[in-house]
C-alpha positions, 0 to 999 in steps of 0.5 A: 079382963076376959070375963069383962070382955065376955060379959060385954059380948053377952050383953051387946049381942044385937049391937055386935050383930048389926055391923055383920049384917051391914057388911053382908048386905054389901056384895063384894065379889072380886071375880066380877068386880062387884061392890068391892070398893063400896065394901072397902069403904063400909068396912073402914067405917065399921073399923073406925066406929070400933076405935081403930085408926083406919085407912083404905090403901090402894093396890094395883087391883082392889084396895086393902083396908088397913087399921091400927089400934095402939096398945102400950109402948113397947108391947108386942104387935099382932097383925090380923089378916083377912079378906072382905071379898067373897065368892060368886053366889051362883047358882042363885037358884040353890039359895033358900034366901037371896045371898046378899039379904042376910037371913037369921034362922035356926041360930045362924045368919045365912048370906054369902061371906058370912063365914068366908070371911066377913064374920071371922075378920069382924070378930077381931075388929069387935074384940077391940071394940069390946076392950074400948066398951069396957074401958079396958086398955088394949094389952098389945098393939093391933094392926089389921090388913083386910084385902079385897082379892083373896078369892081371886088368888091375891094377885096384888098382896105380895107387892102390897106387903113388900111396899109397906113392909115397915107399916106392917111390922109385927110379932105375929100374924093371925088369920081366922078363915075356914071352919072348926073341926068337924067335932066342933072343937076349935082348930089351930093350924101353923102352915100350909102347903104351897101350890104350883099349877101347870098345863101339859099341852100335846098337839097332833094333826092340824085338825080332828081326823076321821079315825078310820081314814087316819087311824094308824097313820096320824099321831094321837095327842091324847095317847101321847099325853096319857103315856106322859102322865103315866111317867109322873108317878111310881106305883107306890104313889111317889112322884117320879120327877127327878129331884122332886123330894130333894128339899122336903123337910120332915116333921119334928118330933113335936109335930108328930105328936100333934099329928097323932092327936088329930081325930082321924081314922082311915076307915072313916075317911074311906066311908066318907069318900065311898072308896075301897082304898085310900091313896098312898105316898110311899110309906106315908099314910093318912094325914102325914101325906097330906100335911108333910109330903108334896103331891102331884094331882091330875085335876083335869084332862080334855081331848077329842069328843066327850059328848053323848053317843060316839064320834070316831076322831083322832083329836088334834089337841090334848090338855092335862091340868096338873096341880102340885101341892108343895111341902115346906122348903120346896121352891115353886120355881125349882119344881117347875124346872124339874117338871119341864126337864121330866117332860122334855125327857119323856115327851119332848113335843109336849108343851108345859105352861105354868099358870099364874097364882101359885105360892110357896109353902109356909110354916110356923113352928107350933113350939114358938112362944107366940104359938103356945100363947095362942094355943093357951088363949083358944083353950081358955076361951073355948073350954075345950082342947083345940085340934092342933094342925101342924099344917093344912094340905091346902094353900093360901098366901101365908108365905107372904107373911112368914117369908116376905115379912118374916113374921110367924103366922097362925090360923085360928078358924072361928066358923062352924064346920058346916059353914058351906063356904064357897057354896050356896046357903053359906052361913055362920052360927051366931054362937061361933061369931060371938065366941070368936069375939071373945076368943080374939080378946083372950088372944090379945091378953095372952100375947101381952106376955111375949117379948118384942119382935126379934125375940119370939 
């Protein structure tokens, strides 16, 4: 079966490229509300032409494109997640060719959304088309959930999945988003850290003041905020908020094995970042701190005058933006309460404001039969040993699948390492696009041997 799928892809390359070019010509910028519904309709048509029963379903925001391709009765069900919305294309002057006029050059297609995420989600759709085209029955049931708001924080995905829980029942979720490893080897990841974002707001006098007339008399909110920020971390890099690490789950022995096998050296990281030393979190080093420990980061500070020259003022306001990446089993609500208690203790006059759009962490065991099946599929399709990432340090709404829907979820990126997602001149290497279609076919074959839901 896989050889027939690969032969089909090799002999129908132009035919398989056409729907990607069509989708890339259609803007779908969720942040600007530009072209979203038109893209949802177009994607639905592409899916229907691949033999997928497709519906465009409404949410409180932009629609979800949902599809089903049935396999044998009683076979496992795969749910493929992706997003058809894209990032804004600005700055337009930095693009070599217009962002919504896909340009084929040097073996790549250049356009906004090429890698993130239209090309990658389409690889799964076209794998179903390849099965149909070769007269090969689908070995499993396949469902598709493509949202139009991921680049805006997926504000309506939780409600949608909760409302359609029965419709979305599956044995496994697969997401293809992001790049392969910088070596070109395929990556699989089995979870992501959660995200909590807050603002710390310190207020001083009712207006900016002359620092000569009022220095030593009027309180300075920037100084108050800096003193507070200094209390948030211990000298060894661990977060000093009481109870911050209470629920953190340590990596399993197998996850430690995977961690040790990831191509990474601290010396290369230092050179790449052009820094003398890397950060430390207690006795953790390198990737273990990124994957298995939470973090607290000051992502921005604003106060007073920051322009050219000098302006001698006592500012009336100081604001710090803090993002916290949460490790498995941490709860954003619990951590927010603990941060508030910390602020009340050290700076009771500072306001803590929680930003919308956070998410709990998400984790799937790489030792599950479903995980091992996907590993085998990617290894067989690529002919290379995949880089197995127990967790990514970043955040996505993956918890909606693992903790709300109750389904294991695995990430299988198909894009080239230099896809320039979110940047000008975003691109997708055509060989990676075609290989993604073939890899999706291998995944479907391997999943056919799994037991039904509840026994994975």
